[in-house]
C-alpha positions as CSV (number, residue, x, y, z in Angstrom):
1,X,52.9,73.5,119.9
2,X,49.5,71.9,120.2
3,X,48.6,69.4,117.4
4,X,45.2,68.0,116.8
5,X,44.7,65.2,114.3
6,X,41.6,64.4,112.3
7,X,40.0,62.3,115.1
8,X,40.4,65.1,117.6
9,X,43.3,63.6,119.5
10,X,45.8,66.2,120.7
11,X,49.4,66.2,121.7
12,X,51.8,68.9,122.6
13,X,55.6,69.4,122.1
14,X,57.9,72.2,123.0
15,X,61.3,73.3,121.8
16,X,63.8,75.4,123.6
17,X,65.6,77.9,121.4
18,X,68.8,79.4,122.6
19,X,70.1,82.5,121.0
20,X,73.9,82.9,121.1
21,X,75.3,86.4,120.6
22,X,77.9,87.0,117.9
23,X,81.4,87.2,119.1
24,X,82.6,90.7,120.0
25,X,85.7,91.3,117.9
26,X,88.4,93.3,119.5
27,X,90.8,94.6,116.9
28,X,93.8,96.9,116.6
29,X,92.9,100.6,116.0
30,X,93.5,102.1,112.6
31,X,97.1,103.0,112.1
32,X,99.5,104.9,109.9
33,X,103.0,103.6,108.9
34,X,105.8,104.8,106.8
35,X,106.4,103.2,103.4
36,X,108.4,100.0,104.0
37,X,107.4,99.6,107.6
38,X,105.3,96.8,109.1
39,X,102.0,97.0,110.9
40,X,101.0,94.6,113.6
41,X,97.4,93.5,113.3
42,X,95.6,91.9,116.2
43,X,92.1,90.5,116.7
44,X,90.7,88.6,119.7
45,X,87.7,86.7,121.1
46,X,87.8,83.8,118.6
47,X,89.2,80.4,117.9
48,X,89.8,81.0,114.2
49,X,90.6,84.1,112.2
50,X,90.6,84.8,108.4
51,X,92.1,88.1,107.2
52,X,91.5,89.7,103.8
53,X,93.1,90.8,101.6
54,X,95.8,88.2,102.4
55,X,98.4,89.7,100.1
56,X,101.3,91.3,102.1
57,X,100.3,89.5,105.3
58,X,102.6,87.2,107.2
59,X,99.7,84.7,107.8
60,X,96.0,85.3,107.0
61,X,94.7,82.7,109.5
62,X,96.2,83.8,112.8
63,X,95.0,86.4,115.3
64,X,98.1,88.6,115.0
65,X,99.6,88.7,111.5
66,X,102.1,91.3,110.4
67,X,101.1,93.5,107.4
68,X,103.6,94.8,104.8
69,X,101.4,97.0,102.8
70,X,102.8,99.1,99.9
71,X,99.8,101.4,99.9
72,X,96.8,102.2,102.2
73,X,94.7,99.1,102.8
74,X,91.5,98.1,104.7
75,X,92.0,94.7,106.3
76,X,88.9,92.7,107.3
77,X,89.0,89.9,109.8
78,X,86.4,87.2,110.1
79,X,86.4,85.8,113.7
80,X,84.8,82.5,114.5
81,X,84.1,81.6,118.2
82,X,83.7,78.3,120.0
83,X,80.0,78.1,119.0
84,X,80.8,78.5,115.3
85,X,79.3,82.0,115.4
86,X,81.1,84.5,113.1
87,X,81.6,88.3,113.1
88,X,83.6,90.8,111.1
89,X,85.7,93.9,111.9
90,X,88.2,95.9,110.0
91,X,91.4,98.0,110.4
92,X,92.7,100.6,108.1
93,X,96.5,100.8,107.6
94,X,97.5,104.0,106.0
95,X,100.9,104.2,104.3
96,X,102.7,107.5,104.0
């Protein structure tokens, strides 16, 4: 940036901008289970995880919770990486 004041004096300043890509979320493929069974969910490439809905999950803040759904559910996971960048992905667990 070149700045000129009212007396004609000039000065320059520069700023380096670094663009950090979103984390690439690797997640378990959609799956089908029988009623009463458990589904293993798994996400990676983060330092923290938040799964929703958290109902019928063993733990909604770990990378590999167990799901105990009583009907078909779409689970979303918010993954945060070491830079604080966040990305979402989802898995569908169908219950027969």
